[in-house]
C-alpha positions as a Markdown table, in Angstrom:
| # | Residue | x | y | z |
|---|---|---|---|---|
| 1 | Met | -10.3 | 1.5 | 9.1 |
| 2 | Pro | -10.5 | 1.2 | 5.3 |
| 3 | Ile | -9.5 | -2.2 | 3.9 |
| 4 | Ala | -6.7 | -0.7 | 1.8 |
| 5 | Val | -5.1 | 1.0 | 4.8 |
| 6 | Phe | -5.4 | -2.2 | 6.8 |
| 7 | Leu | -3.7 | -4.2 | 4.0 |
| 8 | Val | -0.8 | -1.8 | 3.8 |
| 9 | Asp | -0.3 | -1.7 | 7.6 |
| 10 | Glu | -0.4 | -5.5 | 7.7 |
| 11 | Thr | 2.1 | -5.9 | 4.9 |
| 12 | Ile | 4.5 | -3.5 | 6.6 |
| 13 | Arg | 4.1 | -5.4 | 9.9 |
| 14 | Leu | 4.8 | -8.8 | 8.2 |
| 15 | Ser | 7.8 | -7.4 | 6.4 |
| 16 | Glu | 9.2 | -6.1 | 9.7 |
| 17 | Leu | 8.7 | -9.5 | 11.3 |
| 18 | Lys | 10.4 | -11.2 | 8.5 |
| 19 | Leu | 13.4 | -8.9 | 8.8 |
| 20 | Lys | 13.6 | -9.4 | 12.6 |
| 21 | Asp | 13.6 | -13.2 | 12.0 |
| 22 | Arg | 16.6 | -12.7 | 9.8 |
| 23 | Arg | 18.5 | -10.4 | 12.1 |
| 24 | Asp | 21.6 | -12.5 | 12.5 |
| 25 | Arg | 21.7 | -13.6 | 8.8 |
| 26 | Val | 23.0 | -11.7 | 5.8 |
| 27 | Leu | 20.3 | -10.7 | 3.3 |
| 28 | Glu | 21.0 | -12.1 | -0.2 |
| 29 | Phe | 20.7 | -10.0 | -3.3 |
| 30 | His | 17.3 | -11.7 | -4.1 |
| 31 | Asp | 16.0 | -10.8 | -0.6 |
| 32 | Ile | 16.9 | -7.2 | -1.1 |
| 33 | Cys | 15.2 | -7.1 | -4.5 |
| 34 | Gln | 12.1 | -8.6 | -3.0 |
| 35 | Tyr | 12.0 | -6.0 | -0.2 |
| 36 | Gln | 12.5 | -3.2 | -2.7 |
| 37 | Lys | 9.5 | -4.5 | -4.7 |
| 38 | Val | 7.4 | -4.5 | -1.6 |
| 39 | Ile | 8.4 | -0.9 | -0.7 |
| 40 | Val | 7.6 | 0.3 | -4.3 |
| 41 | Ala | 4.2 | -1.4 | -4.1 |
| 42 | Leu | 3.4 | 0.1 | -0.7 |
| 43 | Thr | 4.5 | 3.5 | -1.9 |
| 44 | Ala | 2.2 | 3.3 | -4.9 |
| 45 | Thr | -0.6 | 2.0 | -2.8 |
| 46 | Ala | -0.3 | 4.8 | -0.3 |
| 47 | Arg | -0.3 | 7.4 | -3.2 |
| 48 | Leu | -3.4 | 5.9 | -4.7 |
| 49 | Ile | -5.2 | 5.8 | -1.3 |
| 50 | Ala | -4.3 | 9.5 | -0.9 |
| 51 | Glu | -5.8 | 10.3 | -4.3 |
| 52 | Ile | -9.0 | 8.4 | -3.5 |
| 53 | Asp | -9.3 | 10.1 | -0.2 |
| 54 | Lys | -8.8 | 13.5 | -1.9 |
| 55 | Thr | -11.5 | 12.7 | -4.4 |
| 56 | Ala | -13.9 | 11.6 | -1.7 |
| 57 | Val | -13.3 | 14.8 | 0.3 |
| 58 | Glu | -13.8 | 17.0 | -2.8 |
| 59 | Gly | -17.1 | 15.3 | -3.4 |
| 60 | Ser | -18.3 | 16.1 | 0.1 |
| 61 | Gly | -17.5 | 12.6 | 1.3 |
| 62 | Lys | -19.2 | 10.9 | -1.6 |
| 63 | Phe | -17.3 | 9.4 | -4.5 |
| 64 | Lys | -17.8 | 11.1 | -7.8 |
| 65 | Thr | -19.2 | 9.0 | -10.6 |
| 66 | Asp | -18.9 | 9.5 | -14.3 |
| 67 | Ser | -22.3 | 8.8 | -16.0 |
| 68 | Ser | -20.5 | 8.0 | -19.3 |
| 69 | Val | -18.9 | 4.9 | -17.7 |
| 70 | His | -22.4 | 3.4 | -17.2 |
| 71 | Ala | -23.2 | 3.2 | -20.9 |
């Protein structure tokens, strides 16, 4: 499993555990804002992983490199 996918899965699991621990308590505004930030970050990460995977597939499983970057 790629490390990025592992990190996303682990973050989701930890967020679920934290919410379960707070099951009988009311979430404060600050808590809700923090969870929203986590969800935004996970969504962006998932999108970037998909773009990287697409690039890798288009390049026959090898990552494309730009020779101008290695100046």
